[in-house]
N, C-alpha and C positions, 0 to 999 in steps of 0.2 A: 821386309814389307809385311810378312806375316806377324812379326812382333809388334809393328806399329798398329795393325788392325786389331790385334788383341788388346792393346792399350786403349784404343778408342772404344772398343766394345765394353771394356771394364768401366771406363769413365761414364759412358752412356747408361749402362746398367745402374751404376751408382747414383747418377742424377735422377733416373726414373724412380729408383727406390726411395730416394730422399723426398721427391715430390709426393709419392704415395704416402710416406710417413707423415708429411705435413698435412696432407688432406685428411688422413685418418685421425690425426690429433685434433684437427678442427672439428670433425664430425663427432669425435669422442667428447670433446668439451660441450658440444651442443646437446648431445643426448644426456650428458651428466646434468646440464642445466635443466632439461625437461624433467628428469627424474627427481632432482632435488626440489623443484617447485611444483611437481605434479601437474604441470601445465605444458601442453604440446605447443601452443602458440605463444611464445614469449616476445616476439617481435613480428613486424609485418613480413619480414623476409622468410619467416618460418612457413607461412601460408597466408598470402595476401587476401585471397577470396574468403578463406575461413575466418580471418580476423574481422573482415567487414560484416560477415553474417553473425559472428559471435558478439560483436559490439552492438549490433542491432537487437539481438536477443537480450543482451545485458540491459539495454535501455528499456525494453519492455518489462523485464523483471523488476527493475527499480520503479518503473511507473506503476506496476501492479501493487507493489508493496506500499508505495505512498498513497495509492487510491484506497487500500485497505485501512490505512491510518486515517485518511479523510473520513471514511465511512464510520469508523469507530468514534471519531469526534462528533459526527452528525448524530449518531445514535445516542450519544451522551446528551446532546442538546434536546433531542426528542424526548428523552427520559425526563429531563427537567420540565419540559412543556407538559408532558402527561401528568407529572406530579402536581403541577399547578392546576391542570384541568380537574384532577381528582379533588383537590382542595376547594376549587370553585363549585364543583358539583355538590359537595357536602354542604357548603354554605347555602346554595340554592335550595337544597332540600330543607334546611332549617328555615329559610325564608318562606317556603311554601307552608310549612307547619304554622308559622306566624300568621300567614294570610288566611289559612283555614280557621285558626283561632279567632282572628278578627272578624271573620264572616259570620260569627254566631250572634244572633240578635239579642242574646242575654247580656251582651256587653254594651256599655255606654261608650259614646265617642271619646270621653275622657280616658277610658280604659284603652281604647285604640291608639290614643296619643302615645301612651307608654310603650305599646307594642311596636308602633311605627318607629320609635326612636331606635330600638334594637334593629329593626329592619333596615333603616337607613345606614346605621353603622356597619352592618354586614355588607351592604352594597359598596360602601367605601373600602371595605377590606378586600372585596373582589377586585376592585380597580387597583388597589395597592399591590396585591400579590401578582396580578397580571402584568403590571408595569415593571415590577422589580425582578421578575423571573428573567434570568439571562444566562448566556453561556459565552465566556470570553468577552464579557462586557457588551454583548449584543442581545437584544430582546428576543424572547422565544414564545411569548404568549400575548402580546399586545399589538399584533398587526404591523410590527416594524422590525428592522434588523433581520434576523434569521427567520422571523415569522411573517415577513412581508409578502411572501408568495413569489418573490423574484430571486431569492437566494439559491445558489446552485451548489451541488456537490460534485467535485471531480472524482468520478467513480471508475476511472480506467486510465490507461496510458495515453490515449488519443484525446485530442482537444474536443472531439465530439462526444466523448464519454462523460456526459453530465446528467445529473438528476436534479430536478427543481424541487426545492423544499416546499411543502404546502403552507398556505396562509393560515395562521392561527391567531385568533383575536377573541379573548375571553372577557373583555371589558363590558361593563354594564350597558354602555351606549350601543354596543353591537348586539348583545343578547336581548336588549329591549326592556331592561328593568330600571334604567337610570331615572325615569320619571314616575315610577310606581310608588304609591303610598298606601297606607292602611288607615287613614284618618277617618274614613266613613265606611259604612257597611257596603255601599256600592263599590267603593274603591277596593275594598278587601276581596269582594267576590270577583271583580275584574282581574285583580292581581293573580289569582290562582291560575287562570288561563294563560296569562303572560308568563308566569313562572314555569308553567309546563312547556311552553315554547322555548324559554331560555334553557331549561334543562335538556330539552331535545337538541338544541343547537350545540351546547357544550358536549353532549354525548357524541354527536356527529363529528365534531372536531377531534375528539379523543379517538374515535374510530379511524379517522383519517391518519392520525399519528400512528396508531397501531399498525395500519396497513403499510405505512411508509417504513416503519421499523422492520416489518417482516420482509419487505422488498429489499431493504438494505442488508439484512442478514443473509438473504439469498444471494445477493451480489457479492458479499464477502466470501461466501462458500465457493462461488464460481471463480473468484479471484484466487483463492487458495489453490484450487485445482489448476488454474492457468499458470500460477507461479511454479508449481511442482513440474508440470509438463514442459514449460519453457526452460526451467533450470536443467531438466534432463536433456533437452535438445541442445542447449548451450554447452553442457558438459561433454556431450559426444563430440562436439566440434573442437572445443578448446582444451579439454583435459587430456593428459597423457595416459595412454594405455600402458599401465605399469608392466604387465607381462610382456607385451611386445617391446617395451622400452628396455627391459632387462635382457631380453634376447638380443636386441640390437647392441646393447652395451657389451655383452659377452663377445659377439661377433667382432666388434671394433677393437676390443682389447686383444683378442687373438690376432687380428690383422695387424695391430700396432706392434705387438710382440714379435710377429713374424717379420715385419718390415724393419724393426730395429735390429734383429739378428742378421737379416740380409744386408742391411746397410753396414753393419759392423764387419760382416764377412767381406763385402766389397772393399771396404777400407783396408782390411788386412791384405787381401789379394793385390790391391792396387799398390800398397806399400812394398810388398814383396816383388811386384813387377818392376817398380822403379828401382829398387835395390839391385835387381837382376840386371837392369840396363846399365846401372852405374858400375856394377862389377864387371 
């Protein structure tokens, strides 16, 4: 009876060691995967709650990055609009010079006709460059497209993170010089005041553009900080602690080695026990 109990105990010990060895091998493979990928959560089974939080953070990170790209594109559009505004402002300054010249009584009306021709051509040039200025085939300086006042910039990961682009319209019909002429002395004198208002209007719109660019640049800086902080938080949850992982790897390797030796020893003892029974 004692011999039978010994055989049962040897068999039970052998099975327990075998189960431990399988479990250790499985855990060893898992830690090796984490160390090789540097990621602690490779599947939902590793940490279901951690995976959900990590994926949410990843979504926000990607949203921040895309918002930064959106803003960069918008700043480019504003830069084009401001360049157009600068060109229009220079043309208006030239037109004001012409109006001042035509306001001189030493000139005859026939002289003013020649001056007015240049003035009208400059007005047409203002309309041309305002309507042709565009970004990605969308207008930026003629009150339509990106300059309509209703275009929005997705400036963050949430649907509510939006900035409305300002309305910009540099056309002569808006600045009030489309009907201005220098054909008579009275027209020329009146034109000076109108041109002053037009120049003021263009300067105001350019100031609006500058303020919008400053706001967007500030938003980009905030997004950069948010990306860094969110990536750090996501890394804490998802990434593998290499020092802890190596320590766990060493522990499991030692445990596996011990289990293998124990299992081998149990097999030897069990074989000798069976041979003893047969003898």
